[in-house]
Steps between C-alpha positions, in 0.01 A plus 500: 500500500350169602643333808566181303704684236704672771582165663610361162735797450643455850557130429674574167724765656592270789577212261714726279697624801563146625606381153733800463663427835530129411661569162748745650595257779552222243709732281718613791562141613610403148711815478672406826569148373638636173732738687611209719589296192686794347688549825603133503623529140689815591669319788597210272640736237688699764661184639606369157635838388689539827660156457593575138650833605690330778659250261577780257692675775678179601607439139703822505724344763512140377549538121842588357643532147859422392643588159830536316545714192584337165509158654312180477387346825350158499206411714610415849279333757615586846326387813594561858327484831515820699458554867499799728884505503540502120666809356431654165873503403520123555208455264668712230831315534323170458332624186830634360667160537221335308517759222884496466634246255863377470475537122402860533775685682403846381426754762141590553309708743164434655259781573200443726167681496221455748136494390327448168468871417875569520580187299267589217631856470866387487439230240333749269802732507777242474545205271569226741440140571338456834363246735280529806524385854186460708526426869198337658426599860264270686477720809207747486568865586178538694544868588548595133199295389291649784589851382390415144170358626425814702577710194270295278208487746190721457491849643315384812796323654448281806685532826619141483570266210690173510688296238568129516769346278532123462787337309773311677356628826215725620561871556256750654551875478492726697394231749301182511125547480335310783137526389417548132119473531454878468739533206464468124751251355637543149754267335738642241471370143823661380700319232819559699394249763699177489347158515395437857529868595197679646445861602186598696376845600277548804297820493255610778140422411344843555142534364510870588766553234277339237204701627694826463580414140125448440400816685446718193265243345314458829462878534359535148267207566375655824456836329299345217290299745436809714394702194261228382351446845481875564322557168251221568432621854459856373257373237312306767489811718350701213242228434416488870463879507272483196296231671478715813402804294230295331365391839508860628323617185228239545465592867484870410230437242307299757533782756408767246195301397392467861579859601342658193201269496374603846465878439374446145233260628406745777464792258301282260264398781454865604420605144251217463333614821432837341280322247290328765367823651451862405816677612335841494234389748754343738799738529633340821529157347649647184765678705597172669542318168693792352732508802562126468575537129730797565703307761535192283605706199752674727644160593528409133677827430743443790587150379561621145718785626709262712556273201603796285720631781673163523576511127637854536747393770697292249561800276692824547182706487470502879670817625521575870412851615697547820407779738586584862266323742478398863469122505343480848160659419492322162523160669255600774238615247520173306465297823198706613327435168554125535386505864172663395457255212586191707397572861533131591878522441753657737744740330807642677779737397840467673771766470728705723483801269271801539556598138711387209531714188633356178434539128256234381232441238204533739246333271707186439626492860140485622425233240789290634352521850149434369608183321698363796217575744240361260708182472522478883123547531423228244750236608612607850353477847321752715811697601686713244797725580701756305855583615725787390867503601771740385874476558809662348496282188145395415127523565304186593126489438328172592146362507439188710202289603425195713323294235579152369812608311619386158640149436875496431464341156308804372711778652740530206207577269319746726601806300439351153231661291160324517627247753260391771549230758311201355162434661343265246191625323369696800483880485443595862752786469472739208808608309712459188848451650603856413535671841841370614642527148387864499661563842832340400520689170424838658736439792782427254416809294530700822845351558393244759456126542234280658523164673273260684560357848317272739572520874379406849298814579357521149431249224549733204710814472582700188802729549593778258854644513533857373830685466512797733 
């Protein structure tokens, strides 16, 4: 993938994520405003319904019906001013005097029913002439109205609400509100209000309550946003991995071309040399060219085998053949071979054990050591150490060197197949990026793990943990 195309994809993904977040924020703000409006309407409706219910309750005590069977009662208008000392019997006596006529001396009885419901039921059962009495009470029963308001309020009831009634005077209940800046004010629009009468409700302005009512929508919005962003980031991760794989492939092809080209060119030159002289007449020279060709062909064979071996590691065809073995001489033999091959390097084996016997696949165990030591020789310093420690729970095998170490930004990819620390187009160190991948895969197949560390006494250390 071209670098320019990758940057375009990153830009598109970033733009999509920002637009998604912006749309969801805009939607949630509008949703909050809508819930706030609905809450205000709910408060208004609760106040009006409470006031209507209050007057319905009051009417049961202030409306009366009078009737007399088989009689004709003319319309009587009776007005009286009541005060706190007025008695109900005095009111009835006053009404009786108005109803009684000197021309009509017949006896009659007056029956009284309180409330509209009782009146309607009686009039349906009995044929009677009736008239109504309605008593108007100007004094507000604040405690009764307050109870109706609490009943009509939403489920999330506040700790404090206040009502303010204005008619002939101003009444606060349960007490006067000193500061109404943090309260929502609603004025009743009930049809029972008289001219000049006002009823206000003060409800705490609590944005948290509105937020809680919007919580389900916010949660779904966040979930949708997270899914979209997660999908886009996952897609970007896959694209980045593909880009990285493409770069590794190109680097591998470049390395293969370089590594294969050298022995092929050497063998070709040796074969051409055979044509420039008579090989039979110069056996010494022929032996030199044949030895050179044999070594270069051996290198080619080794590189091909390592590539095939790397492909085999990803399948289930690799089967370990464990057998009892003493690890101490195995490690010592590998170190002696490297010391002979690289006399300029200093190899050291550290352990407190005289012997350590455990079942292991000897061939692959030696290959693990060979790869780690080969890596230390290529990229490390002049001092290379192997440590073996055994405790009650695990076995620690480590290979360390005092070289330049590995930059932190590349350490996470150390054990990836075909990965090599970038060095531009130079090929000073031969390799395909297979060694550490091979070590990690085999260590895991043996039930162990491998990690990389960098410390004060060493710059690179690979530690393998085996279960005991």
